[in-house]
N, C-alpha and C positions, 0 to 999 in steps of 0.2 A: 504496498501499499503505501503509495508513493504522497500520500498524503500524511504522511509524519511531518506535523508542525513546523516549517520551515519559516523562519524570523516574520514576524507579521503578514503568514497567512490568510489572515481576517483583521485586516487593523480596523477597532470600528474607534475614531475619533470626534470629539469636539471643542471648537474653537467659538470661545465667546472673547469679544473685544472689546476695547474701547480705544474710539480713533479713527474719525474717515477714511483715513487713509491705509487703514489696515483693510478693507475692504477690497475685493477680485479674487482673483484667483492667485496663488504662492504654489511654487514649484520647487520641489526640494530629490535628491537623490541618498540613497542611501546605501553604502558599501557593506551587502552582505556576502559573508563567504566568498567574496572576491566577485562577486557580480552586482550591479547596478539594480536597484530597485526604487523606480519612481514612486514620488508620494503629490499630490497635488490638494491642496485644501481650497476649499468655493466657500469666501467667506461673505457673507450678505448682513448688510444691517437692520435691527429693527427697533420695536419700542421697546423694547427691556434691552438693548444693547446688539450684540452681534449673533450671530447663527452661521453653522458653517456644514459644509457635510466634507465627505475625503472619495477620491478615486487614487487607486493603486493603478496603472495604465497595464502594469508587465502580468499581474495575477488577473486581467478583466474585473474587477469590482468597481461600479461607479455607484456614486450618491451614499455613501454609508453616510447616515447622521455620524453626528459628535454629541460628547456627552460634555462636559466643562471646559471654561476659557476664561483666564483673565485678561486682560490687558491693563498695565499699568505705568505710566513712565517710561514708554518705549520698552517696556519688558512684556512678552509674550508666555503662558505660560498654558500647558494642554496636560489635561491625565485623561485617560481609560482604564480605571480602575480595573475594569474586568479582564481587562488583557495584560495589565499589569507595565502599563504604556504612560510617558511621562517625557514631554517636552517643554522646552525651554530654550530663549531666546530675545535678543534683541534687534530692533528696528532700529536701521540706521542707515540713511542715506539708500533706500529701498529695498533694503535686503536685511532680511532676520538670521541674523547670524548666532547657532546655536545647540540643542546636543539631544540625540534623542534616546531616552531611557528603557530597554524592554527585560524582564525581568532582570533587575541587577546588572544588567550589562549597558554599555553608552556605546554611543557612534554618534557622531562628529555629522549637522546635517543642517545646511546653508538654502532659507528659502528665498525667491526670488517670485519676481512679475513675470520673468523668462521661459519660455519652454524647453524642457528637456527633450531632448532626442533620445531617442529606444538605443539602448547601448547594445550595439553588435558585434556579440562573443564569437569569435575566430574557434572553430573547435577543427582540428588535424585532420577527423574522420568526413565533415562536411563534404556532399559533394557537390563539385561546381557545372556552373550551368557551360554552353552546351551539354546536356547529356547524351548516350551514346545509344538513347530508346526514344521509345513514343512518352507522353506525359498528357494530361488530359485531366482540364478542373471539371469535375462531374458532381450533381446532383440527385436524388433520388429518393422515393417518398418512402414514408413509413406511415402508411393508410391505417392501420389502426389507433397508432395513436396521433394521427391530423397533423403530421408535422414532415416536413423536406429537409435531409442533412444533406449536408456540402461533404464534398472530399475531393482527393488527388487518386486516379487511376493510371498506373505507369504500366506498360506492354512491350517487351520485347522490340516491338517492330508497329508499327500502324498497322498492317495487315497481317493475318496469320489466323493461328489457333492452338493457344495457349493454356495451361493448368495457370490457377489462380490464388491468392490469399488473402484474404479479410486479416488484417490487423485491427485488434480488441485492446485499450489502452486500458493502464491501470485505474483504478481508483482518483477521486478528485478529479475537478474539470481539464478535461485537455484537449488540448486541437490534436490535428492528424498527425504531427508531426512529436505527439506526446512530447510535447517542451517540457523542460524542466530545469532549471538551474545551468542555461546557457546550453544545454546538449537535445537534441533533438532524435531520442532513439529511433524510433519508428521510418522518417527520412535514410539516416544512415541504412537500416533492414532494408529499406523497401529499394535501395539504391542497389542494394548488396544483388539481394532474389534478383532483382529486373534485369541485373548487367548478367546473369546466370538464365536467364531465358526462362523466368516465372513471373507472371501478371500480378501485378499487387493493387490492392482497393485501400484506401486508408482514408481517415475522414474524421472529421470535428465532433468531438460527444456531442448531442441534441443541449441547446443552449448556449455553445461557444463557438468563437469564431463567426466561421459564418451557413452552420447548423441553427433551425430553429428551434422551439420546444422550451420548456423549464428544466434547467439539471435540479435544481437543489432539491425540488418533491421528488426525485426519482429514484427507485431502486435498482437492483441488479436487475430486478426480472425486468425491467423498462429499456435496460441496456441491453439485454438479450433481444429485443423485441426491432431493439435499429441494428443489429446485427444477421438477422431473417431477413431485413428489410433490403441489408445490402448481399446478402446472396440469390434474393428474386432480383434485384438488379443485375448482376455478374453472368443470373443465366439469359438476359435479353439479351447482350451482348453477343454480337457473332466471331466476336475473335476470343471469348471466352470458350472454353471447353468444358459443357457443364457437369459434365461428370469426374472432372480435378477439379475443385475448386474445396478449401482447406479453409482452416481460420488457424491465426495465432496470435496466443492473446498473453498480454501483461500481466503479472499479479492477481488485481481483478479480472480484468480481460483473460485467466486461466483458471477462473471460475464460471464466466459467461460461455467460454466454449464448451464445455463438456456439457451445460444447461443445455446451449442449441444443439449441439450433435446428436444428444441424447433422444431428440424428438422430430430432427432434420435428416435423412436417408440421405438426401444431396448432398451433405460434408462428408467429403471423400477422407480426409484424416483431421487431425488437432494436433498442434504443436503448444502444449506449457511452459510460458517462458516466467518460471517463478511462480506458477500456479498454486493452488492452496489444497489440500488433504482432508486438511481439519477444519470442524467448526467454526465458527468465526469468534467465539466467544474466547477460545482454547488458545487461538492463533493472536488475536489480542495480548490476552493476558501474557505471553510468551516474548511476543513483540515489545511490548512495553519494559518487561524484564530485562532483555537482550541492549536495546538501544539505554535503556538506562545505565547498566555498566558500563558500557563504553563509555558513556558522559559522564563517568567520574560519579554515579549519585551512592550515596553510603548503601549500604547492604540492610541495614536497620530499617532506611526509609523504602527503600524496591520492593521489603516484604509487607513492610504498611500497607504500602498503595498497591498490592497485590493483594491481600486481602481484602480490600474496601471494594479495588472492582471486581473481584469473584465473586463475593456476595450481590454487591449492586447488578452483574450478567446474570445471577441463579433469579434474582427479583424478574428481569426480562424473560428470560427463558421461558418460565413459567406464568407468564401475565398472557390475556387473552384479551385485554380490552386496555384500550391506551390513558382513558382518564384513573382510572385504581391503579394503573401502572404507576402512572407522574405522582399520584400521590402516595404511594408505596416506597418512592425512588426517594421523593423528598424528605419521608418519614425516617428511611436510612440512613440517607446525607447526614441530614440533623445529627443525629444521636452520634455518628462515626465523627463531626466538627465538634463537639460536644465533650467526647471521652477524647479526642486527640489534640491534644492544645496547639500542637507543632504541624496541624491539617493545613494542607497550604493554599491558604485562602489568602488571594492580594491583598495587600495591604489599601487602605481606605474604599474596599467593599462590601457591602453590607450582607450578612449571614443569606437575608431573607433574597439579594438581587445574585448572590455567588451560587445558593442551592439551586435559584431559576436557571441559571448559565449552563449550570451541571446536567441537569434534568435535562433540558431542552437540546441539548448537545448529544445527550444518551436515546432519547424518545425520536429524535429527528427519522423521519421514513426510511433513509438510506439504511442507518445503523443499527436503528430495530432489525431490518431484513439481515443485515449481517451477523450480527450475534448470532441470529439463532439459523443463518442457514449452516449446514452439511453437505459439504458438495462431493461426499461418498455415494450420496444419494440418483445426486447424473451421473456420475464416474461411473456405479454399476449397470448400468443405464448403455453406456457407449461403447457399438460393435467395433469403429473404424480404428484403423491405425494412429497409433497415439506417441509424441514424443514428449517426454516431459523433462525438463532440464532446471537446471538452478546450480547457483556456486555456494561455493562451500562459506563462505565469507557475510553471506545475506542474512542483516539481522532483522528483516522485516518479514522473510516469509523464511523460517527458516530448513535448510534443505535436510538434514539428519532425521526430523522429524515427517516434513513433509511430503519428500518423494516416494519413500515408503508406504505412506497414507494414499498417497495415488494409484501406487502401483499396486497395492492389496485392494482397495476398491474396484478397478478396473478387471482387477481377475477373478475377483468372489463374481462377478457376474458374467464371466466366461470367456473375455476380452484375455485374447494370450499374442495380440498384434502390440503388443507395449517396450518400449522402452525409453531408460532413462540413464540420465547421464550428470552425475558431479563435479562442475569446476573447479578445481583448485583457485582460489586466492581472488574470486570473482564477487560482487556484492549484487543488490538488489537489481541495480542497474545492466550488471554485468559487465562491467570494468574493472580493470585490473587495480586491485587496492592493499592497504594495508591493514585497517579494522575493519571495513564494511559499514561503518558509520555513514550516518547517512551525512553529517557534517562533511563527509569527503566529496561528494556528490562533484560538487561545482568544483573542487581543486585539481579534481583528475582531467586531465587534455582526454582522455579515450572516453569516448563515448559506449562504445562496443564490442567487445571482447572479441577480436579476428578469429581467433580457437571456436568462440563459440558460435560465431557466425557461419564459418566452414562446416560445421556438424548439423547446427540444423539446414544448413543450405543444401548438403550433402544429402539428409534425408529424404528431407521433400523432394531432390528429384528423384529419389529411388522408389520413392510412391506415387508420381506422375509418370514414371516409364509411358 
């Protein structure tokens, strides 16, 4: 799950100011893990002072309402307690010089009226145009959802009859390149596969980029519906061999691919890139523990967090109705806060606000489905050839647990066309790494290990002869 929180994944801030000169659009940029993250504050005046919204263009977030702001004697202070964020700056000659703080970390960030262009990170594996193959921007409908999805179809040539794969992104709002921290894994994968004679369809998630629909209310089931629409689209293309259409899913995409394959005989093979084989709650607990250890969190804190999360997930698993669930979770979390003086509540946030934040996160449509979903159910119904690969330093979907679980479920259902590969030294993004921690992702130039790319490609070519 790619959406292990990157700093400022959802920065919700408010700016309240005093002074007419402070109104307007203020632009800044944070340097986070070697990446530029643009921030835009839109400040307007009102009877009570000022109100603001925030945009995070590089994360596709717009119009986020802000919570609290003061502007006195040219000094601007913004506080977003629920996100543990604070910004302090001084306005002088149309520039606000200041510091952005989150979770105890500080970053210099200045604001000005000048627009900041998106930083283009050059990664050595990104292909450069002109490509030695045919590329077409396409759209296709998901009639069931009433939306249109947009993507890119690459083919070895404009004319011919080719095998094809559909790339399925991981969790969180992803564009067709599965862009993350300056990396474009799906661009690299699609380029490599297409050069080897395999057509590739990759598309923006619903509600992302040029695709229509609403992302935040969608669940894994909805994303599976989008994949089925992509299959129908490819079957209608004369250049695509309808008997050689496969699915390649990364992370959550590795959950979706078996779901779709289990109920669609048109899928001729699937590749699971760091796909999961255990129920969502168990995966989240394991993921949280491994990532926390890599970050140097004390063992006592890790175990306390695990105890609380385990019980919260148990409440979710047993639930059948949303409203009683919210009440039960609120009661449990309130007791946990009371019994744990060191409970990680942000400074300046009321208990009520913090509880609401926690409950809303756990009971979002996507999270509720993910916590309860057991991928083994669909895997047992998959009859087509399956390749499941993972890196042994993946902290988000640990290979030692998930690869055996995937293989066991497939074979339990009678599938004997199963291949699993554990790549040494690779992380969740299939980068050659040191620790596997998500904090390394942006620092590594490599986007996708050539060794993994070659193994996956050779397997697909073998299955599409």
